[in-house]
C-alpha positions as CSV (number, residue, x, y, z in Angstrom):
1,M,-24.6,-6.4,-17.5
2,K,-22.1,-3.9,-16.2
3,T,-19.1,-5.0,-14.1
4,Y,-17.2,-3.2,-11.4
5,P,-13.4,-2.8,-11.4
6,R,-12.6,-5.4,-8.8
7,V,-9.9,-5.1,-6.2
8,L,-9.0,-7.6,-3.6
9,T,-7.0,-6.2,-0.6
10,I,-5.0,-8.5,1.5
11,A,-4.0,-6.7,4.7
12,G,-4.6,-6.3,8.5
13,S,-7.6,-4.8,10.2
14,D,-7.2,-1.4,11.9
15,S,-9.9,-1.0,14.6
16,G,-9.4,2.7,14.5
17,G,-10.5,2.8,10.9
18,G,-7.7,4.9,9.5
19,A,-5.3,2.3,8.0
20,G,-5.2,-1.3,7.0
21,I,-8.3,-3.0,5.5
22,Q,-10.5,-0.2,6.5
23,A,-8.5,2.5,4.7
24,D,-8.1,0.2,1.7
25,I,-11.9,-0.3,1.3
26,K,-12.5,3.4,1.6
27,S,-9.8,4.3,-0.9
28,I,-10.8,1.7,-3.4
29,S,-14.5,2.7,-3.1
30,A,-13.7,6.5,-3.3
31,T,-11.7,6.0,-6.5
32,G,-14.3,4.0,-8.3
33,G,-13.4,0.3,-7.6
34,Y,-15.2,-2.6,-5.9
35,A,-13.4,-3.7,-2.8
36,A,-13.2,-7.2,-1.4
37,S,-10.9,-8.2,1.4
38,A,-8.8,-11.0,3.0
39,I,-7.8,-10.1,6.5
40,T,-4.3,-11.2,7.6
41,A,-4.5,-10.0,11.3
42,V,-6.7,-8.1,13.7
43,T,-4.9,-5.2,15.4
44,V,-5.9,-3.5,18.6
45,Q,-5.3,0.0,17.3
46,N,-6.3,3.6,17.4
47,T,-4.8,7.0,16.4
48,V,-2.3,6.8,19.3
49,G,-0.8,3.4,18.5
50,V,-1.0,-0.3,18.1
51,E,-1.5,-2.2,21.4
52,A,-1.7,-5.8,20.1
53,V,-1.8,-7.9,16.9
54,H,-3.8,-11.1,16.6
55,P,-2.9,-13.2,13.5
56,V,-5.8,-14.7,11.6
57,P,-5.2,-18.5,11.1
58,V,-3.4,-19.1,7.8
59,E,-6.1,-21.6,6.7
60,I,-8.7,-18.9,7.2
61,L,-6.6,-16.3,5.4
62,G,-6.2,-18.7,2.5
63,G,-9.9,-19.5,2.5
64,Q,-10.8,-15.8,2.3
65,I,-8.5,-15.4,-0.8
66,D,-10.0,-18.5,-2.4
67,A,-13.5,-17.5,-1.7
68,V,-13.1,-14.0,-3.3
69,L,-11.1,-15.0,-6.3
70,S,-13.1,-18.2,-7.2
71,D,-16.3,-16.2,-7.2
72,I,-15.9,-12.5,-7.6
73,G,-12.4,-12.5,-9.1
74,A,-10.1,-9.5,-9.1
75,D,-8.8,-7.0,-11.7
76,A,-6.0,-6.1,-9.3
77,V,-4.8,-7.2,-5.9
78,K,-3.4,-4.9,-3.2
79,I,-1.2,-6.4,-0.5
80,G,-0.5,-4.7,2.8
81,M,0.4,-6.0,6.2
82,L,1.9,-9.5,6.1
83,H,3.4,-10.1,9.6
84,S,5.0,-13.5,9.3
85,E,6.8,-15.9,6.9
86,E,3.9,-18.3,7.1
87,V,1.4,-15.6,6.0
88,I,3.7,-14.4,3.2
89,M,4.1,-17.9,1.7
90,C,0.3,-18.5,2.0
91,V,-0.4,-15.3,0.0
92,K,2.2,-16.1,-2.6
93,Q,0.8,-19.6,-3.2
94,K,-2.8,-18.4,-3.5
95,L,-1.8,-15.7,-6.0
96,I,0.0,-18.3,-8.1
97,D,-2.9,-20.7,-7.8
98,H,-5.3,-18.1,-9.2
99,G,-2.9,-16.7,-11.8
100,I,-3.0,-13.1,-10.4
101,K,-0.5,-10.7,-12.1
102,N,-1.8,-7.2,-11.4
103,I,-0.4,-6.9,-7.9
104,V,0.4,-3.7,-5.9
105,L,2.5,-4.5,-2.9
106,D,2.8,-2.0,0.0
107,P,5.7,-3.4,2.0
108,V,4.2,-2.5,5.4
109,M,6.8,-2.7,8.2
110,V,6.1,0.0,10.7
111,A,2.9,1.9,11.6
112,T,2.7,5.7,11.6
113,S,2.8,5.5,15.4
114,G,6.2,3.6,15.2
115,H,4.9,0.1,16.1
116,K,6.6,-2.7,14.2
117,L,4.1,-4.7,12.1
118,I,6.3,-7.5,10.7
119,E,8.6,-10.1,12.3
120,D,12.3,-9.5,11.6
121,E,12.7,-12.9,9.9
122,A,9.8,-12.3,7.6
123,I,11.3,-9.2,6.0
124,A,13.8,-11.2,4.0
125,V,11.1,-13.6,2.9
126,L,8.9,-10.8,1.8
127,I,11.7,-9.3,-0.3
128,R,12.7,-12.7,-1.8
129,E,9.4,-14.4,-2.3
130,L,6.7,-11.8,-2.9
131,V,8.3,-8.6,-4.2
132,P,9.3,-10.2,-7.5
133,M,5.7,-11.2,-8.1
134,A,4.4,-7.7,-7.8
135,R,3.7,-5.4,-10.7
136,V,4.2,-2.3,-8.4
137,I,5.7,-1.8,-4.9
138,T,5.1,1.4,-2.9
139,P,7.8,1.7,-0.2
140,N,8.3,4.8,2.0
141,I,11.8,5.9,2.9
142,P,12.3,3.7,6.0
143,E,10.9,0.7,4.2
144,A,13.1,1.4,1.2
145,E,16.2,1.7,3.4
146,I,15.5,-1.7,4.9
147,M,14.9,-3.3,1.5
148,A,17.9,-1.7,-0.2
149,G,20.3,-2.1,2.8
150,E,21.4,1.6,2.6
151,K,20.4,5.0,3.9
152,I,18.6,7.5,1.8
153,H,19.9,11.0,2.5
154,S,18.0,13.2,0.0
155,Q,15.6,13.5,-2.9
156,A,18.4,12.9,-5.3
157,D,18.9,9.3,-4.0
158,L,15.4,8.2,-4.9
159,P,15.7,7.3,-8.6
160,A,18.7,5.0,-8.0
161,I,17.0,3.4,-5.0
162,A,13.8,2.8,-7.0
163,R,15.8,1.0,-9.7
164,K,17.7,-1.0,-7.1
165,L,14.4,-2.3,-5.7
166,S,13.0,-3.2,-9.1
167,C,14.3,-6.8,-9.1
168,G,16.5,-6.1,-12.1
169,G,14.0,-3.9,-13.9
170,K,11.0,-6.3,-13.5
171,V,9.0,-4.6,-10.8
172,S,7.8,-0.9,-10.9
173,V,8.5,1.1,-7.8
174,L,6.7,4.2,-6.4
175,M,9.2,5.7,-4.0
176,K,7.4,7.9,-1.5
177,A,9.2,11.0,-0.4
178,G,7.1,12.0,2.6
179,H,9.8,11.1,5.2
180,L,12.2,13.6,3.7
181,T,12.2,17.2,4.8
182,E,11.6,19.2,1.6
183,E,8.5,21.3,1.3
184,D,8.1,20.1,-2.3
185,L,7.2,16.4,-2.0
186,T,8.5,14.7,-5.2
187,D,7.7,11.0,-5.3
188,I,9.6,9.0,-7.9
189,F,7.8,6.4,-10.0
190,Y,10.1,4.0,-11.8
191,N,8.1,2.3,-14.5
192,A,9.9,-1.1,-15.1
193,E,7.8,-1.8,-18.2
194,K,9.2,1.3,-19.9
195,D,12.5,1.7,-17.9
196,T,11.6,5.3,-17.2
197,C,11.3,7.5,-14.1
198,I,8.7,10.2,-13.7
199,E,8.4,12.8,-10.9
200,L,5.2,13.2,-9.0
201,H,5.0,16.6,-7.3
202,S,2.8,17.8,-4.4
203,K,3.3,20.4,-1.7
204,R,4.0,19.3,1.8
205,I,0.9,19.6,4.0
206,H,1.6,20.0,7.7
207,S,-1.0,17.8,9.3
208,A,-1.2,15.3,12.2
209,N,-3.7,13.3,10.1
210,T,-1.4,11.0,8.2
211,H,-2.4,7.7,9.6
212,G,-2.9,5.2,6.8
213,T,-1.4,7.2,4.0
214,G,0.6,4.3,2.6
215,C,-2.4,2.0,2.7
216,T,-4.6,4.6,1.0
217,L,-2.1,5.4,-1.8
218,S,-1.4,1.8,-2.7
219,S,-5.1,0.9,-2.7
220,A,-5.9,3.8,-5.0
221,F,-3.1,2.7,-7.3
222,A,-4.6,-0.8,-7.4
223,S,-8.0,0.6,-8.0
224,Y,-6.8,2.7,-11.0
225,L,-5.0,-0.3,-12.5
226,A,-8.2,-2.3,-12.1
227,Q,-9.9,0.3,-14.2
228,G,-7.5,-0.1,-17.0
229,L,-5.1,2.9,-16.5
230,D,-1.6,2.3,-17.6
231,L,1.2,2.4,-14.9
232,D,2.2,6.1,-15.3
233,D,-1.4,7.4,-15.4
234,A,-2.3,5.2,-12.4
235,A,0.7,6.5,-10.4
236,R,-0.3,10.1,-11.2
237,A,-3.9,9.5,-10.3
238,A,-3.1,7.8,-7.0
239,K,-0.6,10.5,-6.1
240,D,-3.3,13.2,-6.8
241,Y,-5.9,11.3,-4.8
242,I,-3.7,10.9,-1.6
243,A,-2.4,14.5,-1.8
244,K,-5.9,15.9,-1.8
245,A,-7.0,13.4,0.9
246,I,-4.3,14.6,3.2
247,E,-5.1,18.3,2.4
248,A,-8.8,17.8,3.0
249,G,-8.2,15.8,6.2
250,A,-5.9,18.3,7.8
251,D,-8.8,20.3,9.2
252,Y,-10.4,17.5,11.1
253,Q,-9.7,16.0,14.5
254,I,-10.3,12.3,15.2
255,G,-8.7,10.8,18.2
256,H,-5.7,12.1,20.2
257,G,-2.8,11.0,17.8
258,H,-2.3,10.6,14.1
259,G,-5.8,10.9,12.6
260,P,-6.9,9.6,9.1
261,V,-6.9,11.3,5.8
262,D,-10.2,12.3,4.2
263,H,-10.8,9.4,1.9
264,F,-14.1,10.8,0.6
265,W,-12.9,14.4,-0.1
266,R,-14.6,14.3,-3.5
267,I,-18.1,14.1,-2.0
268,H,-17.7,16.4,1.0
């Protein structure tokens, strides 16, 4: 019998469908994986912003993870919105219990609309407890500045920041350059397993539809790792996927704020 490349996403639900679990499932599916999910929180959210966050009880979150991993299993796990210390520690323990190693962590802190998605005291716990367990982390510029404790001023800063966030060369880091101003977007991927940096180029696409880009990219990365690609090839494939999803989604209008990317650009 054939098997699917299995990806478990652990993240929050976005009622607007553009980010969070919804974006993860679309991205994993569009890139050839089988998506299962464990929901950490339910958000009241649309393209304009986040109005409320309702945490899922920790025992239910843990139960979701156990249910998926004990039956379906996972070739990779993607982690997104973890809003509290309690949730972070629950996820950490479950990943240890099930021996999960192929982890892509998107350190979600602020939504595209500017709404904060993690408690202040939980940020240090995320950095200390969960980041070292990841195979790859995918911070954007604001997230990287918080994690590194310093400002990022230009493209030239990214390789050093990526290495600084690598937990002493143990965790690979995809530094996303989208918050910088250059027209050439050059993400930096630090491969901790080779101690090398590669540049991932794309042109800047001027679009209002950038909601969920981080969720989409990290989920695609996990999907490609689940399919057996090595780190560099998975990083290149995920970058290509999100760049084309942004480009294809720029022509659509959904809602009155930051709309989604076109996750299924390959079949449109």
